[in-house]
N, C-alpha and C positions, 0 to 999 in steps of 0.2 A: 245295239247301241252300247259296247261298253263304258263303263265309267271310271272314273278315278276310286272312287266310294267315301272310305274315311282316311285314303292319303290327304298330308296335307297339301299335296299339288294343286294348283291353280287354273281355268281354263278358262276360256268363253265361256261367255254364255253363247249355247246354239238354239234353243230354241223357244218361242212365242209363250204359251201355256202351257201351265201340271196343272195335269183334271185327275180323276180318281176313278177307274171302271172296276163290276165284277170282273176277276179273273178264271183264265178255263182252269177247272178243277181246284175250284177252293180261294176265299179271300181276296181280296181288293188291290188291284195292279193302282201303280204310283205310273202315269204315262204321261210324258212333256211331247208335245204334237203328236199323242195319239201312240206313239211310240212305248216302251215297254225298256227306260233303264235297266243296264244291269252289272252284275259286279267282273272286276277280269277274271274273273271262275265261271259267268253267263249267267250265273244267279238272275233269275228279273225280281225287280224290287216289287213284292206281292207279300203283305200284310193280313195279318188275322179280321182282322174289323177291317169298315168302312169307317167310322172316328182314326184310327188311327192311320190307314191312308191318308185322310185330308190331314189329320195333324205334319204327316212328311210332306206330304206334296203340297201343301203351305207354304214351305219351307225355302223348296228350288222355288214358288212363283216370287218369293220374296226376294231372290236373287237378280243383280242387278247387273252391270255389264259385262262381270266378272262375276264366278260358280266360287266360293269364300266357304270351305269347308267347315269351317268354324261354328258357322255362324247360324249351321243343318246337324247341332247337338243329335235332333229324333231320327233323320236320315242316318247317321253314326250311328247309332243304337239298331236299327232296321240291318244295317250290312251285318253287325256284331249279329243279332238273332239270328239271324239265315247261315252263319257257319254255325249254328249247332244242328247241324243236320250233321256234321261231324260230330259221333259221340266223342270224344277226345277232348274237339274243344267244350263239350257244353259242360264236357264232368270237370274243365276248370275251373269254368265258371260255376260251378258248383262248390269245386276248393276254394277258390276267391274272397266268396261271403263265409262260408265256414271260419278263415284265415282273419276276418274281419273281427269275429264273436271268436278268435283266441284271443283278441285282443284290444275288445271293443271299450272305444272312447269311454263311454257313461258309466264305465264297471271301476273306473280312477279317478279317486278323488282327491280333493287337493290336502295336504297337511296345514292349510292354515292359507289366509287367515279366513277368522269364524264367520263374517259376512257371506264370502263364498264358498265352504264346504256346506253352512246354512242353506243357498239356494242350490249346490251339489241334492244334498239331498233330500229335497224337496221334487228339484225338476227331475233329475236323473232316478232318485228312487222307484217314481212314480212309472220310468216304462220300463223297469228292473223288474217289476212288478206286473207291472203290464206280462212281459216275456213270460216270464214263472204261469202266470194262470194261462194267461190264451195261445202260447205259443209252447207248453209246457215244454221248456225249456227255463232252469234257473240258473241264473250268471253268479258268479263270485262277485261280492268286493274287493278292493282295494284299495291303498292309499300312497300316493306319491307316486314313481315312474316305473320302478324295477316293473318289471314283467310278472307278473301271478298267471300259470298257469287257469283255464277253466277245466272244469268236470269231464271225463272225455264222456258223459252224456250228456250234455249240453251240448257235445260237438256234433257228435252223430245224430243230435237232434236237431240239430241245424240244417247240418248234411242233406238231410232225410228232407226237410223241410222245402230248401232250395230244391232239390232233385224233385219234385214234387209236379213244382212249377212249369206250366208252358214255354217255348222256349225268349217266346218275347216274354214274358212274366217275368222270368230265369239274366234275361239282358236287362230291364230294368231295373230287378233288383241289386244284379250284380253294382251296376252303377252307382246305384244311391248309398251302397253299402262302403262305395268307395270315395265316393264323396263327405259321405257324414264320418270317417271312419267307426263305422258302428254296423254292426250286421243287426242290431236292435232295432236301429232308425232307420233302418234302410227297412224293415217289415211293418214296422210302425205303420212307415209312410204307403207303400203296398196293399195293406188292411184295412187304410182308411183308418189308423187311429190319430194317426196326425196331420193336419198340412202339411204342406212341402215347406211354408213358412216355419211353422212350429218348429218342425226336422229340423230343418236348418238354423237354427235359434237355436233350438239344445245342439249341436254340433258346436255352436261355437261360444257356450257358457265361459269358458275359458278367457275367451279372444274378447266378447264383452264387456266382463268384468274389469279387464286390464285399462279398456277404450274407457271407460268411466272414471277407470280414476287416472288415467293418466292422457287422454284423449285419445283423436282417430287420425293414424296417418294413412296419408291419402295415398300409396299404393296399395296401403292395406285394404282399405277399402275400396277399391276397383274390384282389388281380387276377390274380394266376400259380395260385391256385389255378380258378377260374373258368375260365383257357382250358386248361388242367390235363385239367378235365374234358370240354370242347371237344375236345380233343386224342382221350380214351375215348373220345369218342363218335366220333370219323370213323374212330378204328380198329375198332369196332363197325361202320362204316357200311361200312365197306371189306371184312368177312366177312364182314357179313352178300349182297354182291353174288356 
């Protein structure tokens, strides 16, 4: 049963039930009417824990008349994690995490107004300190938007930490770093230092400040809601590992 997996293609729902069962060789398989969905390359949708498989199966069960891949972020993440059996794909994910560390959002402080800078110092400063203390990664802070290179030792440390993660944890970490624009926030979510809501809030500190002053744009609010939902899914993903 080959499926579009993580493509944008839509197809009619062709199954009645979605459930989970132990897989031959270990892990837990998502099943559609008792059969395992497979990627175009033949990979079965098998996850390392039952809780993670249940998270993915719930997305299949929630589909209506048509299968809408854009409503299945955990499934997309699972297909992505399975590609990490290819070492080049895995190293690409490690590099993405390191890339967000190079330009980490929480290291770029505003030069005004004072109330925003104070908020950043208080909220972002705390997670930068956490990264130094718990990750062993010391990040430089800067003001403005001009790129400030991070110490090579810091990037090497982030690469090592990302590279030590399992394939499924790495997939979630890379997605979180991308969502937040921050490797620090991604690791803080991965390690349970921050809730999904708190990590997402910190990633939008500047936007929230502007909204408080000028109001909320409906289109921006809808986009933020979708991103917040993805953050919650990532929190559930890490918890299920």
